[in-house]
C-alpha positions in Angstrom: 0.0 0.0 0.0 1.3 3.4 -0.9 0.4 6.2 1.5 2.0 9.6 1.7 4.2 10.1 4.7 2.5 13.3 5.7 -0.9 11.7 5.7 0.4 8.7 7.8 1.9 11.1 10.4 -1.4 12.8 10.8 -3.4 9.6 11.3 -0.8 7.7 13.4 -1.9 9.2 16.7 -5.4 8.0 16.2 -4.4 4.3 15.8 -4.2 2.1 18.9 -1.6 -0.6 19.5 -1.7 -3.2 16.8 -3.9 -1.2 14.4 -2.7 -0.6 10.9 -4.0 1.3 7.9 -5.5 -1.1 5.4 -6.8 1.4 2.8 -6.1 5.0 1.9 -7.6 7.1 -0.8 -10.0 9.8 -1.8 -13.3 9.8 -3.5 -13.5 10.9 -7.2 -13.9 14.7 -7.0 -15.5 14.8 -10.5 -18.5 12.7 -9.6 -21.3 14.9 -8.2 -24.6 13.3 -9.1 -25.5 10.2 -11.0 -28.3 9.6 -13.4 -30.4 7.8 -10.8 -30.3 10.8 -8.5 -32.9 12.6 -10.7 -35.5 10.3 -9.2 -33.9 9.4 -5.8 -33.5 13.0 -4.5 -37.1 14.1 -5.0 -38.4 10.8 -3.7 -36.3 11.0 -0.6 -37.4 14.6 0.1 -41.1 13.6 -0.4 -40.8 10.5 1.7 -39.0 12.4 4.5 -41.6 15.1 4.5 -44.4 12.6 4.5 -42.9 10.7 7.5 -42.5 13.9 9.5 -46.1 15.0 9.0 -47.3 11.4 9.7 -45.4 11.3 13.0 -46.7 14.7 14.0 -50.2 13.6 13.2 -49.8 10.4 15.2 -48.3 12.4 18.1 -51.4 14.6 18.1 -49.9 17.8 16.9 -53.0 18.4 14.8 -56.5 17.6 15.6 -58.2 16.8 18.8 -55.7 18.3 21.2 -57.9 21.2 22.5 -61.2 19.3 21.8 -60.3 16.3 23.9 -63.2 15.3 26.2 -65.8 17.6 24.6 -69.0 16.2 23.2 
């Protein structure tokens, strides 16, 4: 494995006795988004928003909070 000496000096204090670095590298900086992200990003935003509103509704944030016990 090839690792720059400067990088190894920085990470060495974080290693405990017997630990070694097995892999070193960086992600590809040119890859920002993939073709699938056109569908996955909006879906994840929609699903996250839905789950927040669902949980708030289940927790009683809307609805019968002030009308509880009234007939």
